[in-house]
C-alpha positions in Angstrom: -39.3 11.1 -77.9 -37.6 8.3 -78.2 -34.2 10.1 -77.7 -35.5 11.7 -74.6 -37.3 9.0 -73.2 -34.1 6.8 -73.3 -32.0 9.6 -71.6 -34.5 9.7 -68.6 -34.1 5.9 -68.1 -30.3 6.3 -68.4 -30.6 8.2 -65.4 -30.0 7.5 -61.7 -32.1 7.7 -59.0 -30.6 10.0 -55.9 -31.5 7.5 -53.7 -29.6 4.9 -55.3 -26.9 7.0 -54.8 -26.8 8.1 -51.2 -27.1 4.4 -51.0 -24.4 3.3 -52.9 -22.2 6.3 -50.8 -23.5 5.0 -47.4 -22.8 1.2 -48.1 -18.7 2.6 -49.1 -18.4 4.3 -46.5 -19.7 1.4 -43.7 -17.1 -0.9 -46.1 -14.5 1.7 -45.8 -15.2 2.2 -42.1 -15.4 -1.5 -41.5 -11.9 -2.4 -42.9 -10.2 0.7 -41.1 -12.0 -0.7 -37.6 -10.3 -4.2 -38.8 -7.2 -3.1 -39.5 -6.6 -1.0 -36.7 -7.5 -4.5 -34.4 -5.3 -5.9 -36.2 -2.5 -3.8 -35.6 -3.5 -3.4 -32.0 -3.5 -7.2 -31.2 0.1 -7.7 -32.8 1.5 -4.9 -31.0 4.1 -6.3 -28.7 3.5 -6.9 -25.2 7.2 -5.7 -24.4 5.9 -2.2 -25.1 2.9 -2.1 -22.1 5.5 -4.1 -19.8 7.6 -1.0 -20.7 5.5 1.7 -19.7 3.9 0.3 -17.0 7.7 -0.3 -15.6 8.9 3.1 -16.2 5.8 4.3 -14.4 6.6 2.3 -11.4 9.9 3.1 -11.1 8.8 7.1 -11.5 6.6 6.0 -8.5 9.1 4.6 -6.7 11.6 7.1 -7.1 9.1 10.0 -6.2 7.7 8.1 -2.9 9.9 5.2 -1.7 13.2 6.0 -2.7 14.1 8.2 0.4 14.3 5.4 2.7 14.8 2.6 0.6 17.2 4.1 -2.3 16.9 5.2 -5.7 18.1 1.6 -6.7 16.8 -0.7 -3.9 19.8 -0.6 -1.8 18.3 0.5 1.5 19.5 3.7 3.5 20.3 3.7 7.1 16.5 4.3 7.6 14.7 1.7 5.2 15.9 -2.1 4.1 17.1 -3.4 1.3 14.6 -4.6 -1.3 16.6 -6.9 -3.4 15.1 -10.4 -3.5 12.2 -9.4 -2.1 10.0 -9.1 -5.3 6.5 -7.8 -6.7 4.5 -9.8 -4.2 6.4 -8.3 -1.2 5.6 -4.6 -2.9 1.7 -5.8 -3.4 1.2 -6.6 0.3 2.7 -3.8 2.0 1.5 -1.1 -0.5 -2.2 -2.7 -1.0 -2.5 -2.5 2.5 -1.4 1.1 3.5 2.2 -0.1 5.4 3.9 1.8 2.7 4.9 4.2 2.4 5.6 4.7 6.3 4.2 7.8 7.7 6.8 7.7 10.7 8.8 5.2 12.5 7.4 3.1 15.2 7.5 -0.9 16.6 6.0 -2.0 13.2 3.8 -0.1 9.6 0.3 -0.2 10.6 -2.4 -1.0 8.4 -4.2 1.7 6.6 -5.6 2.9 4.0 -3.7 2.5 0.7 -2.4 5.6 -0.9 -2.2 4.4 -4.5 -4.5 2.9 -6.8 -4.2 -0.9 -7.9 -2.8 0.2 -10.9 -0.2 2.2 -10.0 0.9 -0.2 -7.5 1.2 -3.1 -9.9 3.7 -0.7 -11.6 5.8 -0.3 -8.7 5.6 -3.5 -8.2 6.3 -4.9 -11.6 9.8 -2.7 -11.7 10.6 -3.9 -8.5 10.6 -7.4 -9.9 12.0 -6.5 -13.2 15.1 -4.9 -10.8 15.6 -7.4 -8.2 13.0 -10.5 -8.6 11.7 -12.1 -6.0 8.5 -14.1 -4.9 5.4 -13.3 -7.1 1.9 -13.7 -7.8 0.5 -17.1 -7.0 -2.0 -19.5 -9.3 -5.5 -18.7 -8.5 -6.1 -22.3 -7.3 -4.3 -21.8 -4.0 -6.0 -19.0 -3.1 -9.4 -20.4 -4.6 -10.6 -21.1 -0.7 -11.6 -24.7 -1.6 -8.6 -26.9 0.1 -8.8 -28.9 2.9 -10.2 -26.6 5.6 -9.9 -29.3 8.6 -6.0 -29.6 7.8 -5.3 -26.0 7.1 -6.6 -25.2 10.5 -4.6 -27.6 12.3 -1.8 -26.3 10.5 -2.8 -22.7 11.6 -2.9 -23.8 15.4 0.7 -25.4 15.3 2.4 -22.4 13.1 0.3 -19.0 13.6 -1.5 -19.5 16.1 0.8 -18.7 18.8 0.8 -15.4 17.4 -2.3 -14.5 15.4 -4.4 -16.6 18.0 -6.4 -19.7 17.1 -9.4 -17.8 15.7 -7.1 -15.3 13.6 -8.4 -12.9 16.2 -4.2 -11.3 16.4 -2.9 -10.8 19.6 -0.1 -8.8 21.1 3.7 -9.3 21.0 6.5 -7.7 22.7 7.9 -4.1 22.4 5.0 -2.8 21.3 4.4 -4.9 18.3 1.3 -7.5 17.3 0.3 -9.4 14.9 -3.2 -8.5 13.3 -6.8 -9.9 13.1 -6.8 -12.3 9.8 -10.6 -11.9 9.9 -10.9 -9.2 7.1 -7.7 -10.4 5.3 -7.8 -11.3 1.7 -6.7 -14.6 0.6 -3.8 -13.1 -1.7 -2.5 -11.3 1.4 -2.9 -14.1 3.4 -0.6 -15.8 0.9 2.1 -12.7 0.5 2.7 -12.8 4.3 3.6 -16.5 4.2 6.1 -16.3 1.7 7.4 -13.1 2.0 7.5 -12.6 5.8 6.7 -9.0 6.7 7.8 -7.2 9.8 8.0 -9.6 12.6 6.5 -12.3 11.0 8.8 -15.8 9.6 8.9 -16.8 5.9 7.4 -20.2 5.2 8.7 -21.8 2.1 7.9 -24.7 0.5 10.3 -26.6 2.7 8.6 -25.5 5.4 4.4 -25.7 4.3 3.9 -27.1 0.9 1.9 -25.0 -1.5 -0.5 -27.3 -1.1 -0.6 -26.5 2.7 -0.9 -22.7 1.9 -3.9 -23.9 0.3 -5.4 -25.5 3.4 -4.6 -22.9 5.6 -6.1 -20.4 3.0 -9.4 -22.3 2.9 -9.5 -22.7 6.8 -8.8 -18.7 7.4 -11.6 -18.0 4.2 -13.8 -20.6 5.9 -13.5 -18.8 9.6 -14.3 -15.5 8.0 -17.7 -17.0 7.0 -18.5 -18.8 10.1 -21.2 -17.3 12.3 -20.7 -17.8 16.5 -22.9 -20.2 17.6 -22.6 -19.1 21.0 -23.8 -15.6 20.2 -21.0 -12.6 21.2 -17.3 -13.6 20.5 -15.9 -11.4 22.6 -12.9 -10.6 20.1 -12.5 -14.1 20.0 -9.5 -13.8 22.5 -10.3 -16.6 24.9 -10.5 -17.1 28.5 -9.1 -13.5 29.0 -12.1 -11.6 27.7 -14.1 -14.1 28.8 -13.0 -14.1 32.1 -13.5 -10.2 32.6 -16.5 -10.3 31.3 -18.1 -12.7 33.6 -16.4 -10.8 36.8 -17.6 -6.9 35.5 -21.1 -7.9 34.1 -21.9 -11.3 35.7 -20.4 -10.8 39.3 -21.6 -6.8 39.0 -24.7 -8.1 37.9 -25.1 -10.6 41.4 -23.4 -7.3 43.6 -26.0 -5.0 42.4 -29.2 -7.5 42.9 -27.8 -7.8 46.2 -27.8 -4.1 47.3 -30.9 -3.7 45.7 -32.4 -6.6 48.1 -31.0 -5.5 51.4 -32.2 -1.9 50.6 -35.3 -2.9 49.5 -35.5 -4.8 53.3 -34.4 -1.9 55.5 
């Protein structure tokens, strides 16, 4: 009896065995997960960059090389992209101006045909082959610059094409300066440093980075501003205002005059 009792007390409980197995599995899983994370963290960033630029090259050759050449050298139907940099690619593709659907006075803005990741891949490849202007510091596009100074710089350097209120305007030969009331801060900066289509390039000798920040801040302020006078009439100045007065104001006076005359008769 004593031997049997001793044998019984030496047995392990099934619950204890299950708990031991579970603890072992949890420890093994934790060690494996930690090792995987450490391996991923130590993976060279160049591998990811190589993959993105390779994908960007394939996208470029499939969608852009017809006009710009397989190696960015340009063709008879499209300019060379040497020196344009990734910021120009970001601007042209994110605004839907490229790829160009048909030749015309200028490329119109439309819905982008590629995802944000695809655009970044193409931009990264172009930057690796033909370096140029790149993304600015976040401070440049934070909208916290000197609004008054930026508005003054905009009136001096930009208003003759884009209108003093940033509403855009017509140019010669079917070209036009686009409105800026829905343009992002990044694309404002990109346009200033890359000079797309009819726009000149504003280098740091023309407008310092702080000047560019002030202009962007002024435009962002204008985008959020309310029209205290009511209807802005497109912010096109005296032309639209004069047409409004002649068509609706004088037209209403003529209509009232005719009505009074007809009633008296």
